[in-house]
C-alpha positions as semicolon CSV with decimal commas, in nm:
position;residue;x (nm);y (nm);z (nm)
1;M;0,022;-0,013;0,005
2;N;0,114;0,372;-0,090
3;A;0,124;0,646;0,174
4;E;-0,209;0,741;0,015
5;T;-0,393;0,458;0,093
6;P;-0,531;0,452;0,436
7;T;-0,402;0,127;0,612
8;T;-0,560;0,111;0,968
9;P;-0,945;0,044;0,987
10;P;-1,114;0,321;1,218
11;V;-1,077;0,228;1,610
12;V;-1,376;0,216;1,807
13;G;-1,344;0,473;2,109
14;A;-1,108;0,655;1,921
15;P;-1,161;1,039;1,900
16;L;-1,403;1,150;1,672
17;Y;-1,166;1,403;1,523
18;Q;-0,922;1,123;1,446
19;L;-1,190;0,914;1,287
20;K;-1,266;1,239;1,085
21;A;-0,899;1,257;0,979
22;E;-0,916;0,881;0,856
23;F;-1,229;0,950;0,673
24;F;-1,101;1,237;0,509
25;K;-0,760;1,024;0,358
26;T;-0,955;0,784;0,216
27;L;-1,116;1,075;0,043
28;G;-0,788;1,227;-0,038
29;H;-0,751;1,035;-0,380
30;P;-0,867;1,211;-0,690
31;V;-0,954;0,882;-0,864
32;R;-1,169;0,803;-0,547
33;I;-1,334;1,126;-0,545
34;R;-1,390;1,097;-0,909
35;V;-1,578;0,743;-0,857
36;L;-1,759;0,894;-0,597
37;E;-1,878;1,167;-0,833
38;L;-1,966;0,918;-1,090
39;L;-2,193;0,712;-0,829
40;S;-2,367;1,020;-0,729
41;E;-2,522;0,992;-1,023
42;R;-2,634;0,652;-1,054
43;E;-2,502;0,337;-0,981
44;H;-2,243;0,242;-1,239
45;A;-2,033;-0,127;-1,376
46;V;-1,691;-0,090;-1,344
47;A;-1,651;-0,101;-1,733
48;E;-1,832;0,166;-1,719
49;M;-1,625;0,379;-1,483
50;L;-1,280;0,316;-1,658
51;P;-1,310;0,567;-1,952
52;E;-1,454;0,813;-1,686
53;V;-1,154;0,770;-1,439
54;G;-0,891;0,713;-1,710
55;V;-0,687;0,483;-1,504
56;E;-0,555;0,105;-1,567
57;P;-0,844;-0,134;-1,450
58;S;-0,572;-0,257;-1,158
59;H;-0,575;0,098;-1,041
60;L;-0,941;0,138;-1,052
61;S;-0,997;-0,174;-0,873
62;Q;-0,731;-0,068;-0,591
63;Q;-0,934;0,261;-0,530
64;L;-1,255;0,098;-0,545
65;A;-1,149;-0,139;-0,280
66;V;-1,026;0,143;-0,094
67;L;-1,389;0,311;-0,085
68;R;-1,547;-0,054;-0,002
69;R;-1,335;-0,121;0,334
70;A;-1,413;0,257;0,415
71;K;-1,810;0,140;0,374
72;L;-1,874;0,425;0,118
73;V;-1,957;0,199;-0,182
74;T;-2,099;-0,123;-0,207
75;S;-2,100;-0,380;-0,521
76;R;-2,312;-0,624;-0,653
77;R;-2,183;-0,884;-0,940
78;E;-2,462;-0,942;-1,225
79;G;-2,307;-1,208;-1,422
80;S;-1,961;-1,118;-1,494
81;T;-2,022;-0,777;-1,440
82;V;-1,966;-0,605;-1,111
83;Y;-2,163;-0,306;-1,040
84;Y;-2,097;-0,027;-0,759
85;S;-2,307;0,218;-0,596
86;L;-2,313;0,452;-0,305
87;T;-2,413;0,325;0,051
88;S;-2,546;0,643;0,156
89;P;-2,687;0,929;-0,016
90;Q;-2,474;1,148;0,215
91;V;-2,174;1,083;0,030
92;A;-2,297;1,268;-0,241
93;E;-2,415;1,560;-0,039
94;L;-2,083;1,590;0,093
95;L;-1,972;1,588;-0,235
96;R;-2,180;1,854;-0,309
97;V;-2,080;2,065;-0,026
98;A;-1,734;2,052;-0,090
99;R;-1,800;2,166;-0,446
100;A;-2,016;2,488;-0,314
101;I;-1,693;2,586;-0,076
102;L;-1,464;2,536;-0,364
103;S;-1,683;2,773;-0,578
104;G;-1,686;3,003;-0,330
105;V;-1,326;3,022;-0,227
106;I;-1,246;3,031;-0,633
107;T;-1,438;3,289;-0,664
108;G;-1,295;3,510;-0,383
109;Q;-0,950;3,438;-0,543
110;A;-1,089;3,546;-0,860
111;E;-1,228;3,859;-0,699
112;L;-0,896;3,901;-0,486
113;L;-0,692;3,880;-0,839
114;N;-0,922;4,105;-1,039
115;G;-0,904;4,378;-0,771
116;L;-0,494;4,351;-0,785
117;L;-0,485;4,379;-1,178
118;T;-0,768;4,653;-1,199
119;P;-0,583;4,964;-1,140
120;T;-0,784;5,224;-0,884
121;A;-0,797;5,596;-0,894
122;T;-0,515;5,620;-0,594
123;T;-0,301;5,390;-0,791
124;A;-0,381;5,644;-1,094
125;T;-0,295;5,936;-0,899
126;E;0,035;5,798;-0,748
127;G;0,394;5,891;-0,900
């Protein structure tokens, strides 16, 4: 396992902040986030996710295993096809909230940049 993959399961009785940190570590990989975004829309077969995620099948399988161990996704087999879905609609809600937070941060940065690039009356009269 690499440093990005959580290796320890949550410990019963651990402080809540520690459990939250482990939870967010699980979310701390772009492939896992993309998979969760896809599954927020609907159930997907692994083969459907591959072109959307853009990684090798073995890498996708590893990331799905991490999400399964964290109980964020569940799988079912139909013939030779494995389908994945979210275990809770709250996962999709978390991704929506993260998008809203990031939109606000990016908007604030754009406004700050615009303010730095736009000459003001004070700047025009200096010099």
